[in-house]
C-alpha positions in Angstrom: -35.8 15.8 36.7 -33.4 16.2 33.7 -32.4 12.9 32.1 -28.7 13.8 32.6 -29.2 14.1 36.3 -31.1 10.8 36.4 -28.2 9.1 34.5 -25.7 10.6 36.9 -27.6 9.2 39.9 -28.0 5.7 38.3 -24.4 5.6 37.4 -23.2 6.6 40.9 -25.5 4.4 43.0 -26.2 1.4 40.7 -23.9 1.0 37.7 -20.5 1.9 39.4 -21.0 -0.6 42.3 -22.3 -3.2 39.9 -19.3 -2.8 37.5 -16.9 -2.8 40.5 -18.4 -6.0 41.8 -18.4 -7.9 38.5 -14.9 -6.7 37.6 -13.6 -7.9 41.0 -15.4 -11.2 40.6 -13.6 -11.7 37.3 -10.2 -11.5 39.0 -9.8 -15.3 39.1 -9.8 -15.2 35.2 -7.9 -11.9 34.8 -5.0 -13.0 37.0 -4.0 -15.6 34.4 -3.5 -12.9 31.8 0.2 -12.1 31.7 0.8 -8.4 30.9 4.1 -6.6 31.6 4.1 -3.1 33.1 5.1 -0.1 31.1 8.8 0.2 32.1 9.3 -3.5 31.6 7.7 -3.3 28.2 10.1 -0.5 27.1 13.1 -2.3 28.6 12.2 -5.4 26.6 11.9 -3.5 23.4 15.3 -1.8 24.0 17.0 -5.1 24.8 15.5 -7.2 22.0 15.0 -4.5 19.3 11.7 -6.3 18.6 8.6 -5.1 16.7 5.5 -4.1 18.5 1.8 -4.6 17.7 -0.6 -2.8 20.1 -4.3 -3.7 20.8 -6.8 -1.3 22.4 -10.5 -1.3 22.6 -10.8 -0.3 18.9 -8.9 -3.4 17.7 -10.8 -5.6 20.2 -14.1 -4.2 19.0 -13.3 -5.2 15.4 -12.4 -8.7 16.6 -15.6 -8.9 18.6 -17.6 -7.9 15.5 -15.9 -10.7 13.6 -16.6 -13.3 16.4 -20.3 -12.2 16.6 -20.8 -12.3 12.9 -21.6 -8.6 12.7 -24.1 -8.7 15.6 -21.8 -6.4 17.6 -21.4 -3.5 15.2 -19.0 -0.7 15.9 -19.7 2.8 14.7 -16.9 3.6 12.2 -14.4 6.4 13.1 -11.1 6.4 11.3 -11.3 2.7 10.3 -14.4 1.0 9.1 -15.0 -2.7 9.7 -13.0 -4.9 7.4 -13.3 -8.7 7.7 -9.8 -9.3 6.4 -8.4 -6.8 8.9 -10.4 -8.4 11.8 -9.1 -11.8 10.8 -5.5 -10.6 10.9 -6.0 -8.9 14.2 -7.4 -12.1 15.7 -4.6 -14.2 14.1 -1.8 -12.1 15.7 -3.2 -11.7 19.2 -4.1 -15.3 19.7 -1.2 -17.0 17.9 0.6 -19.8 19.7 3.6 -20.1 17.4 5.5 -16.8 17.5 9.1 -15.6 17.9 9.0 -13.6 21.1 12.4 -12.1 20.4 11.3 -10.7 17.0 7.8 -9.4 17.7 5.6 -8.7 20.8 1.9 -8.1 21.2 0.7 -5.4 23.6 -2.7 -5.3 25.3 -4.1 -2.9 27.9 -2.7 -3.4 31.3 -6.2 -3.0 32.7 -7.1 -6.3 31.1 -5.0 -7.7 34.0 -5.8 -5.0 36.6 -4.1 -1.8 37.9 -7.0 0.4 37.0 -6.4 2.3 40.2 -3.7 4.2 38.4 -6.2 6.0 36.2 -8.6 8.9 36.8 -11.9 7.8 38.3 -13.8 8.3 35.0 -11.2 6.3 33.0 -11.1 3.6 35.7 -14.9 3.2 35.4 -14.8 3.0 31.6 -12.0 0.4 31.6 -13.9 -1.8 34.1 -17.1 -1.4 32.2 -15.5 -2.4 28.9 -14.0 -5.5 30.4 -17.2 -6.5 32.2 -19.3 -6.1 29.0 -16.8 -7.9 26.7 -14.9 -10.3 29.0 -16.3 -13.4 27.4 -14.7 -12.4 24.1 -11.5 -11.0 25.5 -10.8 -14.1 27.5 -11.7 -16.3 24.5 -9.2 -14.4 22.3 -6.2 -14.1 24.5 -3.6 -16.9 24.6 -3.0 -17.7 28.3 0.4 -19.2 27.5 1.6 -16.0 26.0 3.4 -13.2 27.6 1.8 -9.9 26.6 3.1 -6.4 27.1 1.5 -3.1 27.9 -0.3 -1.3 25.0 -0.5 1.9 27.1 3.2 2.8 26.7 2.1 5.4 24.2 -0.7 6.5 26.5 1.5 7.7 29.3 -0.1 11.0 30.4 -3.7 12.0 30.1 -5.5 9.1 31.8 -3.3 8.9 34.9 -3.9 10.4 38.3 -0.2 10.7 39.1 1.7 12.4 36.3 5.0 12.9 38.2 6.9 10.2 36.3 5.7 11.1 32.8 8.9 13.0 31.7 11.2 10.3 32.9 9.1 7.7 31.1 9.2 9.7 27.8 13.0 9.9 28.2 13.0 6.1 28.4 10.8 5.8 25.3 13.1 8.1 23.3 16.0 5.6 23.8 14.2 3.3 21.3 15.1 5.6 18.4 18.2 7.3 19.8 20.8 7.7 17.1 18.8 5.6 14.6 17.5 6.2 11.1 13.7 6.4 11.5 10.8 6.2 9.0 7.4 7.4 10.3 4.5 5.8 8.6 1.5 7.9 9.5 -1.9 9.3 8.5 -1.6 12.3 6.3 -2.7 14.7 9.1 -0.9 13.0 12.0 2.4 14.8 11.7 4.2 13.0 14.5 7.0 15.1 16.1 6.1 18.2 14.1 6.5 21.3 16.3 8.1 19.4 19.2 11.3 17.5 20.0 9.9 14.0 20.3 12.3 12.6 17.6 15.1 15.2 17.9 17.5 12.4 19.0 17.0 10.3 15.9 19.9 10.2 13.4 17.5 11.1 10.6 13.8 10.9 9.9 11.7 10.2 6.8 7.9 9.9 6.4 5.5 7.8 4.4 2.1 9.4 4.4 -1.0 7.3 4.3 -4.8 7.8 4.3 -6.2 9.5 7.4 -9.2 7.2 7.3 -9.6 3.5 6.4 -5.8 3.0 5.8 -6.3 -0.8 5.6 -8.0 -0.3 2.2 -4.5 0.6 0.9 -2.7 -2.0 3.0 -0.8 -3.9 0.3 0.4 -0.7 -1.3 1.6 0.7 2.0 3.5 -2.5 2.8 5.0 -2.6 -0.7 6.0 1.1 -0.4 7.9 0.5 2.8 9.7 -2.6 1.7 10.7 -1.0 -1.6 11.9 2.3 -0.2 13.2 1.7 3.3 16.4 -0.3 4.3 15.6 -3.1 6.9 18.0 -1.5 9.4 15.7 1.6 9.6 13.4 1.7 12.5 9.8 2.0 11.3 7.4 3.9 13.6 3.7 3.5 12.7 0.7 5.6 13.6 -2.2 4.2 11.5 -4.8 2.9 13.9 -5.8 -0.7 13.5 -3.6 -1.0 10.3 -0.5 -0.3 12.4 -1.1 -3.4 14.5 -1.0 -5.7 11.5 1.7 -3.8 9.6 4.1 -4.0 12.5 3.8 -7.8 12.6 4.1 -8.2 8.8 7.2 -5.9 8.7 8.8 -8.0 11.5 8.5 -11.0 9.3 10.5 -9.1 6.6 13.3 -8.3 8.9 12.3 -4.8 10.0 11.9 -3.5 13.6 8.5 -1.8 13.3 6.6 -0.3 16.3 3.0 0.8 16.5 3.3 4.1 18.3 -0.2 5.6 17.7 -1.2 8.5 20.1 2.4 9.0 21.3 2.6 12.5 19.7 -0.7 13.8 21.1 0.1 12.5 24.6 3.5 14.2 24.4 2.0 17.5 23.3 -0.6 17.3 26.1 2.2 16.7 28.6 4.2 19.7 27.3 1.0 21.8 27.6 0.2 20.5 31.1 -3.3 19.8 29.7 -5.9 18.3 32.1 -8.4 17.4 29.4 -8.0 16.2 25.8 -7.5 19.2 23.6 -7.1 19.9 19.8 -3.6 20.5 18.5 -2.4 23.0 15.9 -1.8 21.5 12.5 -2.6 17.9 13.7 -5.5 15.6 13.6 -6.7 14.4 17.0 -9.6 12.0 16.5 -10.5 11.9 20.2 -11.6 15.6 20.5 -14.5 15.3 18.0 -16.0 18.4 16.6 -13.4 20.6 18.5 -10.6 19.1 16.4 -9.4 21.7 13.9 -6.2 21.3 12.0 -4.6 22.8 8.9 -5.1 20.8 5.7 -1.6 21.8 4.6 1.5 22.0 6.8 4.0 24.6 5.7 6.8 23.4 8.0 9.8 23.1 5.7 11.5 20.4 7.8 8.3 18.3 7.7 8.0 18.8 3.9 11.6 17.7 3.4 11.0 14.5 5.4 8.2 13.2 3.1 9.7 10.2 1.2 6.5 8.9 -0.3 2.7 9.1 -0.2 0.1 6.4 -0.4 -3.1 8.4 -0.1 
């Protein structure tokens, strides 16, 4: 019998029931995690004009590596482990003294529950991750804090019911409606290029940053934004783990800065009606592995005119 068949049988008849049982047993602890749903999260951002830091499994993995003194090592993708970055991520998510009107922290809604909204394979992976890492997740989170939903930028691909996606995107677009926007992104991310995601912004500029290990240039990136962008400009960031910290630090300097990583690829997949994650023309999509092909240079004249600065 092939090993893949054996793994499939083990997963179906042993691992899935086991994960479901343990995830359910952890409900007593999960129910004390306060996470707002997607619509409530966007409404809060609109009403308060607050900055947003988002945590997913990548950010949590880096924190776990810090807490375990490198015993839990993550294979590097677009951001290698950096102890300073891990310490900042831990500081921001667990802080007790924070201004809730100026800056919010978003974590996955499935830390709290609601995994039934997702496709079966995604549901299983979410439960499995929480079961394997719950002792660190519960240790890090501040139970007195109201968290918000990190998946506001992951509104399409993982869900079973996609009927409300377009309406939700329209809600998201209100955040930058009529505003001057600066996109701080990896050099191959190209948010909004080839689509109308930011068509309702008053104007848009870009600061291009390293596609990999952006935190190694963190101080230069922060300085570049502060020196070149007025504080009334909305800063939208797509820089992986670095965006989480950058949004917080910019909020302390009077900016509204929002970590919006993955929003563009989810929007493109929605427009395509994609059922599986797919590569996108002229853009880097780290989640499609070897199938990800993109042009090194983007000849789009509008995109080129929007580039204000580069820290690469």
